[in-house]
C-alpha positions in Angstrom: 6.9 -9.8 -12.1 4.5 -8.6 -15.0 2.3 -6.0 -15.2 -0.8 -7.9 -14.5 0.4 -9.7 -11.1 0.9 -6.3 -9.8 -3.2 -5.1 -10.7 -4.4 -7.4 -9.1 -2.3 -7.0 -6.2 -3.8 -3.4 -5.8 -6.5 -4.2 -7.1 -6.7 -6.4 -3.8 -4.9 -3.9 -1.4 -7.6 -1.3 -2.9 -10.4 -3.1 -1.9 -9.5 -4.1 1.3 -8.9 -1.4 2.0 -11.7 0.4 0.4 -14.0 -2.0 2.5 -12.0 -1.6 5.5 -11.1 -5.4 5.6 -8.5 -4.7 7.9 -7.4 -8.2 7.6 -7.1 -9.2 4.3 -5.3 -5.5 3.9 -2.3 -6.5 6.4 -2.5 -10.3 4.5 -0.4 -8.8 2.0 1.7 -8.0 4.3 3.3 -11.2 6.4 6.7 -11.3 4.4 6.8 -7.4 5.1 10.4 -6.6 6.4 9.9 -3.0 6.3 6.7 -0.4 5.8 6.9 3.2 5.4 3.7 5.0 5.5 6.0 8.4 4.7 9.7 9.0 4.9 8.9 11.3 8.4 8.0 9.1 10.1 9.4 5.6 11.6 9.2 2.3 9.0 7.6 -1.0 10.5 9.6 -3.5 10.7 7.2 -6.6 12.1 3.0 -7.6 11.4 2.3 -6.2 14.4 3.2 -2.9 13.5 1.7 -3.1 10.3 -1.3 -4.3 12.0 -1.3 -1.3 13.9 -0.9 1.3 11.8 -3.5 0.0 9.4 -6.9 0.1 12.4 -6.6 4.2 11.8 -8.5 2.9 8.0 -11.5 2.0 10.5 -12.2 5.5 11.1 -12.0 7.1 7.6 -14.1 8.2 4.8 -13.0 6.6 2.4 -14.5 8.6 -1.5 -11.9 6.7 -3.9 -9.1 5.3 -4.2 -6.7 4.9 -7.7 -3.2 3.3 -8.5 -1.3 3.8 -11.9 1.9 1.7 -12.6 4.7 3.8 -13.1 7.5 0.7 -13.7 8.7 -2.5 -12.8 12.7 -2.6 -13.1 12.4 -7.3 -11.9 10.8 -7.4 -8.2 10.5 -3.4 -7.4 7.3 -1.5 -9.0 6.8 1.8 -8.5 3.1 3.2 -8.5 1.7 6.2 -8.2 -1.8 6.2 -6.6 -5.0 8.5 -5.7 -7.0 8.9 -2.5 -10.2 10.2 -1.2 -10.6 10.5 2.2 -13.0 13.0 4.6 -13.0 15.1 1.4 -9.5 15.6 1.6 -7.8 15.2 -1.7 -4.3 13.2 -1.1 -2.1 11.7 -4.2 1.8 10.0 -3.6 4.0 7.5 -5.2 4.9 3.6 -3.4 8.0 1.9 -4.1 6.7 -1.9 -3.5 9.5 -4.9 -3.9 8.3 -8.7 -3.3 10.2 -11.5 -3.4 11.3 -14.9 -5.6 7.5 -15.6 -4.4 6.1 -13.0 -5.1 5.4 -11.9 -1.5 5.2 -8.5 -0.5 9.0 -7.6 1.7 9.1 -4.0 1.3 6.6 -0.9 1.5 7.2 2.2 1.3 5.0 5.2 0.1 5.3 9.0 -0.4 2.5 11.1 0.3 0.7 14.9 -0.5 -2.2 16.4 -0.1 -3.2 18.2 -3.5 
């Protein structure tokens, strides 16, 4: 796992999210067996559940999305994210784990309103 790969993966996520390309965004999670947008909700374990979660993006006014890689430890990455949508600023942390084939297998997010 290297920083360049993570930056590319995050840029793909950002572009798909910003452009509301839900099918492509969800394709980043085809091997993901744990997906949690916030620790206060039940994690999703199927691609169908992840796809359903992404459907809400269609109705969002996404203004900015930014990522900053904080740490890479083997196949685990910690990323700070900043989002402005519907005139509300959010920030948070992602914990993302990849398998040896560099496919996302675990995705957990913490978020708060700024």
